[in-house]
N, C-alpha and C positions, 0 to 999 in steps of 0.2 A: 553437289552443293548441299550443305546441311541446312535443314529448316529449323530455325531457332525456336519455332513455336510462338504461340501468343504470349504476350506479357500478362503476368498475373494481375487481375483486376482487384485492387485493394478497396474498392468502393464499398464492398459488402462486409469488410472486416468488422467495422463498428457495430453493424446490425447483428452479426453472428455472436460477437463477444457480449453484447447486451442481452441477447437471447439466452446465452449460457448462464449469465448471472440470474436472469429471471427464472429459468428452469431450476437452477440450483437452489434458489430461495424457496421455491414451491415444493421441491422434492427433497433429495439428499444426495450426497456424493455417490452412494451405492446405487441409487435408483436412476440417476441421470444417465441418459444415453445420447449418442451423437444423433440418432434419429429424432429424438425429442427436440434437440436444439435446432436441427435442420427444419423441422416442421414449424417451430416458433419463429425462426428467422426467415422462413420462406425461401430456403436455399436447399440445394441438393447435398446428399451425404458426401459425394465426390468433391464438391466445392470446399467442404469443411476439411476433409482428409488431405486435400492438396495444400492446405495451410497449416494444419496441426495434425501430427501423426497419431495422437492418442487423446483420450479423455482428459488425462492429467495435464497434458500440455495445453489443451484448450482452456481448462479451468484456470490454470496459472496465468495464461495470457489475458483472460478476462479480468481477473483480479488486478493484475499489473496495470492493465489499461485503465481501470477505474481509479487506481492510485495515482496515475499520471495525468489526471484530468485538470490539475491546477497548473499554475504558471511554473516555468523553469525557475531554479533557485535564484538566478540573477534578476528575475523580474518581480520578486516579492517586494511588497511595500516596505519602505524604510520609515517606520513610525517615530524613530528617535529613541526607542527603548527596546530591549530584547523581549520584554514581556509583550509589548504591543505588536512586535514583529511576529512572535510565535502565535499569538491569538489571531492575527490577521491571516495567517497562512492556513489555519485549521479549516478543514472541510467537515462540518458536523454531519453532512449527508453522504459521506463516503460509503459506497455500497448500499445506500438507502439507510433508513433509520430503524432503530429498535429491533424488532423480531426478525426482519429481513436480513439485517447485517449479521445477527447472531446465527441464523441458519447457514449463511454462506461461510462464516468463520468456523462453524462446527463441521462443515463439510471439509474445509481445509485441514482441520485436526484429524479427521478420519483418513484423509489422503496421506498425511504425514505418517500415520501409524501403519499404513500399508506398505510403504517403501521408504528406505533411508534416503534415497535420492530426492524424494519429495520435500524433505525438510530443508535441504540446501536450496532447492528451487524456490520454495516459499520465502526463504530468507533473501534470496537474490531478487525476487520479484517485488517483495513488499518491504522488508526490514531495511535492506541496504540503501535503497533510494531515500527512505525516510531519514536514516542516519545522515546521509549526505546533505539533506536539506537543513537538518538541525546543526550540522557542523558549519555550514555556510552562514547561517544566521548568528550562531554564537561567535564565530570568528569575526563577523562584521561588527558585532557589539564590542568585542575586544579591541578591534582596530579603531573604533571611534572613541575609545577611552572609558567605556562603561564598566569594564572589568580589567583585571590585571593581565598583562601580556604573558605572565607565567601560567595562566589558566590552562588546565589540561583539556583543551577543546575536543580532541579526538575521543577521550574517554567520556566526557560529559555529554557529547552528542549522542551517545548510545543509550543514555539513561531512560529517556521517555519512550523511545521506540521499543526498548527491551521490556519495560514495564507494561506498555500497551499491548504488546504481543503476548506476554504471559497472561495478562488479565483476560484478553479476548479468547485466546486459543486454549488455555489450560484451566483458568478459573471459570471461563464461560460467563463473564460478567460484562455489562455494557461498557464500551469505551466512548464516552461522550464528553461534551464540553466541561462539565464539573470535574471529571477525572483529570483532564488536561490542565485545568486551572489549578487544581490542588498539586499536581506534579510540578508545574512551573513555579508557583508561589511557595510551595512547601519544601521542594527538593532541589530543583535545578538552580534557581536564582540564589538561594542560601548557599549552595555548594560553590557557586562562582564567587559570591561575596566573601566566603571564608578563605578562599584562595587569595583574594586580594589583600586580606588582613594578615595572612600568615607570612 
C-alpha cells in the first residue's frame, strides 16, 4: 500500500510570503536568501523549499499574493461611474508605502534583468491580473451605458497597468494615488469619451 504522505499545511504560506516581502524591502534581490526568509518567518528551509523551488519563485509568489489582497473583480463596489469604481478599487498601500514599495519593485527589476523567464513571470503575477480587473470595470461601465459599446475595452484596459509598470519598474518613480488619478482623468476616461463621439 502506498503511503500518500501528509497533506501540505498551507497555514504558514501567508507568514512566509509576508516575511519574503519584509526581507526584500530591507535588503535587495541579490542579498535575499531563503535562510533569511526562514528566520524571519520562523520556518525551516525545508518548509519553504517544499512550497517554492527557488528564490525567484518565492519572490513572485509573495508579490502576487500582495496583489491579490483585494476583492475579486466581481465584488468591486459599483459606484455608478467608472471613475468612482476605479478609485474605489485602488489599494494605495499595496506592498506598503513609499520607500518600501520602491525597494521591492527595484528588486523585481533586478530579477527581470537576470533571466528572460522572470519578465514573463512578473507579467503573469502582477500585470495580467491588473489588466483583467480594469477590463472588468471598463466593460461594466460600457454595459451600463456610460461609454459606447464600440469602445476598445481590451486595449484600454492595458493602459494604466502598462504605464504603472513602466513608471515603477523602469523609471523608478512612485506609483501612488495622484498618478492613478491623472491617468484616469487625463488619459483613460478621455480615450473612452473620444470613442463615444467618433
